[in-house]
C-alpha positions in Angstrom: 38.8 125.2 104.3 41.9 126.6 102.3 43.8 129.4 103.6 44.0 132.4 101.4 47.0 133.6 99.7 46.9 137.0 101.3 47.4 135.3 104.9 50.5 133.4 103.6 51.7 136.9 102.4 51.1 138.7 105.7 52.8 135.9 107.6 55.8 135.8 105.4 56.0 139.9 105.6 55.9 139.5 109.4 58.2 136.7 109.7 60.7 138.6 107.3 60.3 142.0 109.3 60.9 140.5 112.7 64.0 138.5 111.7 65.4 141.8 110.1 64.6 144.1 112.9 65.9 141.5 115.5 69.3 141.1 113.5 69.4 144.8 112.6 70.8 144.0 109.2 70.0 145.5 105.9 68.1 143.4 103.6 68.5 143.2 99.7 66.0 140.4 98.3 67.0 139.1 94.7 64.2 137.7 92.8 63.5 137.1 89.1 60.5 138.8 87.8 59.0 138.0 84.1 58.0 141.2 82.0 54.4 140.2 81.9 54.4 140.3 85.7 53.8 144.2 86.9 53.5 146.0 89.9 55.1 145.4 93.2 54.8 142.4 95.6 55.3 142.2 99.4 59.2 141.3 99.3 59.5 144.8 97.7 58.1 146.4 100.7 60.0 144.5 103.0 63.4 145.0 101.4 65.6 147.9 102.2 67.0 148.2 98.8 65.4 147.3 95.4 67.3 147.3 92.4 65.9 146.3 88.9 68.4 144.9 86.5 67.3 145.2 82.7 69.0 144.2 79.5 68.2 145.7 76.1 69.9 145.8 72.4 71.0 149.3 71.1 72.7 149.0 67.8 73.3 145.5 68.0 75.1 145.6 71.2 73.8 144.2 74.8 73.0 147.2 77.1 72.7 146.6 80.8 70.6 148.9 82.8 70.6 149.3 86.4 67.5 150.9 88.1 67.5 151.6 91.8 63.9 151.8 92.6 64.3 152.2 96.4 67.3 152.5 98.7 65.6 153.1 102.2 67.4 155.7 104.0 69.9 157.1 101.2 68.7 159.5 98.4 68.9 158.3 94.7 70.4 160.9 92.6 70.6 158.9 89.4 68.1 156.2 89.5 69.0 154.8 86.0 72.4 154.0 85.1 74.3 151.6 82.4 76.7 148.8 83.6 79.4 146.6 82.4 80.9 143.4 83.2 84.0 143.8 81.4 86.8 143.2 84.1 84.1 143.1 86.9 80.7 144.8 87.4 80.9 148.3 87.2 78.5 151.0 86.9 79.1 153.5 84.3 79.1 157.2 84.8 76.3 159.1 82.9 77.4 160.8 79.8 76.5 164.4 78.4 76.1 164.5 74.8 78.2 167.5 73.7 76.4 170.0 71.6 77.8 170.0 68.1 80.1 173.0 67.3 78.4 175.9 65.4 80.1 175.7 62.0 79.8 178.8 59.7 77.3 179.4 57.0 78.2 177.4 53.9 79.0 180.0 51.0 79.5 178.3 47.5 82.2 179.9 45.5 81.4 182.2 42.4 80.4 180.9 39.5 83.5 180.7 36.8 82.9 182.6 33.7 80.3 180.9 31.4 79.8 178.1 33.8 78.3 176.9 37.0 80.0 176.2 40.1 80.5 172.8 41.3 80.7 174.1 44.9 84.6 173.2 45.2 86.7 176.1 44.4 89.8 173.8 43.6 87.4 171.8 41.2 86.2 174.7 39.4 90.0 175.9 38.8 90.7 172.6 37.5 87.7 171.7 35.2 86.3 174.8 34.6 83.1 174.3 36.3 79.8 173.0 34.6 79.1 174.7 31.2 75.9 176.4 30.8 73.1 174.4 29.2 75.1 170.9 30.2 73.2 168.0 31.6 74.6 166.6 34.7 73.9 162.9 35.8 74.4 162.3 39.5 74.7 158.5 40.5 74.3 158.3 44.2 74.9 154.6 45.8 73.0 153.6 49.0 
């Protein structure tokens, strides 16, 4: 009779739990997980800390994200932070996106006599604005 996998997991869990409790140490288990795999395994319940490392692309740059899933005995205030490997491993502080300043409402300049304004007062002074009944072609490149 072949032993079922859950017996192996229970005995493995018991073994690790006993070793950790007798040594009185903190455990951090590191394992590789594929994206297709989901959920947690028994190792995740034994460990005192569970840290997930992710990578993604943002504006053609590699973004490294660290997620603190569990830190037994410690509060997790910011579970998701970005990290860099530039000059060593560093966690980057969270950044607040500043609100853009409120700009004054746009008031177009007055139409020059017998013409329409270009929207720029200095240009209207130079060319006199767009003449009435004129055709204006705007060419805008991508």
